[in-house]
C-alpha positions as CSV (number, residue, x, y, z in Angstrom):
1,M,-14.3,60.8,-47.5
2,A,-12.8,57.4,-47.5
3,L,-14.7,54.4,-46.8
4,G,-13.2,51.4,-44.9
5,Q,-13.7,48.0,-46.6
6,E,-14.1,45.1,-45.3
7,V,-11.6,42.6,-44.8
8,D,-11.2,38.5,-46.1
9,T,-8.5,37.6,-44.0
10,G,-9.4,33.7,-45.1
11,F,-6.4,33.0,-47.0
12,L,-4.2,33.7,-43.8
13,K,-6.1,31.2,-41.0
14,S,-3.2,28.3,-42.4
15,I,-0.3,31.2,-40.7
16,P,1.0,29.9,-37.6
17,D,0.7,33.0,-34.2
18,L,-1.4,35.2,-36.6
19,E,-3.9,36.2,-33.8
20,F,-7.1,37.5,-35.5
21,E,-9.7,40.0,-33.7
22,P,-13.8,39.2,-34.2
23,D,-14.8,41.1,-37.0
24,G,-11.3,39.4,-39.3
25,T,-8.7,41.2,-38.9
26,L,-5.9,40.7,-37.6
27,R,-3.7,41.9,-34.6
28,V,-0.5,43.1,-35.2
29,G,2.3,44.6,-32.5
30,P,3.5,48.6,-32.4
31,N,5.8,47.9,-34.9
32,M,2.5,46.8,-37.1
33,M,4.3,42.3,-36.9
34,T,2.3,40.3,-36.5
35,G,2.2,36.9,-34.5
36,H,4.0,35.7,-37.1
37,A,8.1,37.2,-37.1
38,G,8.3,38.8,-40.2
39,L,4.5,39.3,-41.1
40,F,3.5,42.7,-40.9
41,A,0.3,44.4,-41.9
42,G,-1.9,47.7,-42.1
43,G,-4.5,49.9,-43.3
44,D,-8.1,47.4,-43.4
45,M,-6.3,44.9,-42.1
46,V,-5.6,45.7,-38.9
47,P,-8.6,46.9,-35.9
48,A,-7.9,50.4,-37.1
49,E,-10.2,53.7,-38.9
50,R,-10.5,52.6,-42.0
51,T,-9.7,55.6,-44.0
52,V,-7.1,56.1,-46.8
53,T,-4.8,58.9,-44.1
54,V,-4.9,55.7,-41.6
55,A,-4.0,53.1,-44.1
56,T,-1.8,55.8,-45.7
57,G,0.4,56.0,-42.1
58,H,0.2,52.3,-42.0
59,G,2.0,51.6,-44.8
60,K,4.9,54.1,-43.8
61,K,4.8,53.0,-40.4
62,A,5.0,49.1,-41.2
63,A,8.5,50.1,-44.3
64,R,10.0,51.5,-41.5
65,H,9.3,48.2,-38.9
66,I,10.4,46.6,-41.9
67,D,13.2,47.8,-43.4
68,A,14.7,48.0,-39.8
69,W,13.9,44.2,-39.0
70,L,15.6,42.7,-42.2
71,R,18.5,44.4,-41.1
72,G,18.3,43.1,-37.5
73,T,17.3,46.1,-35.7
74,T,14.9,47.4,-34.0
75,L,13.4,51.2,-34.6
76,R,14.2,53.9,-32.6
77,A,11.3,56.6,-33.1
78,A,12.8,60.0,-33.8
79,P,12.0,62.3,-31.0
80,K,9.5,64.4,-31.4
81,H,10.2,68.1,-31.5
82,E,8.5,70.5,-29.1
83,L,6.2,72.5,-30.6
84,A,6.7,76.2,-32.0
85,T,3.7,78.3,-30.6
86,Y,3.5,81.9,-32.9
87,D,5.7,83.4,-30.2
88,R,8.4,82.1,-31.4
89,L,7.9,81.9,-35.4
90,N,9.2,85.7,-37.7
91,P,6.9,85.9,-39.4
92,W,9.5,88.1,-41.7
93,L,9.7,85.5,-44.7
94,Y,5.7,85.4,-45.6
95,T,3.6,87.4,-47.6
96,E,0.1,87.5,-46.2
97,T,-1.9,86.1,-48.8
98,I,-5.6,85.1,-49.4
99,Q,-7.1,81.1,-49.2
100,R,-8.2,80.1,-52.1
101,R,-11.7,78.7,-51.7
102,Q,-13.0,75.3,-53.1
103,S,-15.4,75.7,-55.2
104,V,-19.4,75.0,-54.2
105,L,-22.0,73.0,-56.0
106,E,-25.2,75.8,-55.5
107,P,-27.7,74.3,-53.6
108,E,-30.6,73.9,-55.9
109,G,-28.2,72.1,-58.3
110,R,-27.6,69.0,-55.7
111,G,-30.1,67.3,-56.1
112,T,-29.9,66.6,-59.9
113,T,-26.8,65.7,-60.0
114,F,-23.9,63.0,-59.0
115,E,-20.9,66.4,-58.6
116,E,-19.1,67.2,-55.8
117,V,-20.9,69.5,-53.8
118,V,-17.8,70.9,-52.6
119,G,-15.4,70.9,-55.9
120,G,-11.8,71.0,-54.0
121,L,-8.8,72.9,-55.3
122,D,-7.0,72.3,-58.4
123,P,-3.0,71.3,-59.3
124,E,-2.2,75.5,-59.2
125,A,-4.8,76.5,-56.7
126,A,-3.4,73.4,-54.2
127,R,0.6,74.1,-54.5
128,Y,-0.8,78.1,-53.9
129,E,-2.2,76.8,-50.9
130,A,0.8,74.5,-49.8
131,R,3.1,77.7,-50.6
132,R,1.2,78.9,-47.3
133,C,2.1,76.7,-45.1
134,L,4.5,78.1,-41.8
135,S,5.6,74.5,-41.3
136,C,6.1,76.2,-37.4
137,G,9.4,74.5,-36.1
138,N,10.2,72.3,-38.8
139,C,12.9,73.6,-40.9
140,F,12.1,73.7,-44.9
141,E,15.9,74.5,-45.3
142,C,15.0,78.5,-46.3
143,D,18.6,79.4,-45.7
144,A,17.4,82.5,-42.9
145,C,20.2,81.1,-40.8
146,Y,22.8,80.3,-42.8
147,G,22.7,84.0,-44.3
148,A,23.0,85.9,-40.9
149,C,25.4,84.5,-39.2
150,P,28.5,86.6,-38.9
151,E,30.7,84.2,-38.0
152,N,30.4,81.2,-41.0
153,A,29.3,78.9,-38.0
154,I,27.0,77.9,-40.2
155,R,27.5,74.9,-42.5
156,K,24.9,73.3,-45.7
157,L,24.8,69.5,-46.0
158,G,23.0,69.6,-48.4
159,V,19.2,69.2,-50.3
160,G,17.4,67.0,-47.8
161,K,20.7,67.1,-45.5
162,R,19.4,70.9,-43.6
163,Y,23.0,72.3,-41.5
164,E,25.1,71.6,-39.3
165,I,26.7,74.1,-36.7
166,D,30.4,74.4,-36.2
167,F,30.1,75.2,-32.2
168,N,34.5,76.4,-32.1
169,L,33.4,79.4,-35.0
170,C,29.5,80.3,-33.1
171,T,30.1,83.6,-30.9
172,G,26.0,82.3,-29.2
173,C,25.3,86.0,-30.7
174,R,21.3,83.8,-32.1
175,V,21.5,85.9,-34.8
176,C,20.7,83.0,-36.4
177,V,18.1,82.6,-34.8
178,E,16.4,85.5,-34.6
179,Q,16.3,85.1,-38.5
180,C,14.4,81.3,-38.5
181,P,11.5,82.3,-39.3
182,C,9.5,78.9,-38.7
183,G,10.7,78.6,-35.0
184,A,13.3,75.4,-36.3
185,M,16.0,76.8,-34.0
186,R,17.0,77.3,-30.3
187,M,19.5,78.1,-28.2
188,I,20.0,76.1,-25.1
189,P,22.5,77.1,-22.6
190,E,25.7,75.3,-22.5
191,P,25.3,73.6,-18.9
192,V,28.2,74.1,-16.0
193,S,29.9,72.8,-14.7
């Protein structure tokens, strides 16, 4: 468990337009910017849950907003895709594997040491567990759609850039959707004019 730290914001008191909470943290907007233009804050410095996960998320979010602010634009969050339910998954690509167990310190040894009770996973086991992820709704570029398309309507755009569909070649046969193991593809009807 990550334990949050108390924040010392005394050195910021002379900066105009900053607003402080009673606990000394800085008030920020949804873009992680303080009341002083161009000054962003996150983690233990703002009112939030004080964990490593939240602080990491704040850093990622603030970095995107800082980049947009420096470019003179406003960040528009990408639309979140719909949750892929099990009926949209095609688990043909995945093999059934047994979950790796974390080492656990026996009860009689817990009172005599400062060792972690739950030892976690070693790097190899962690990679193994990560590969068990079904990537529900998120394309992980497995090339199943690319390989299955009989019309060559799907083009690979390069690592991390996913695919593009040439609708001039696509016949709507649905083979790509049926082969997608993680439910990242959907067919929608064409609008009738």
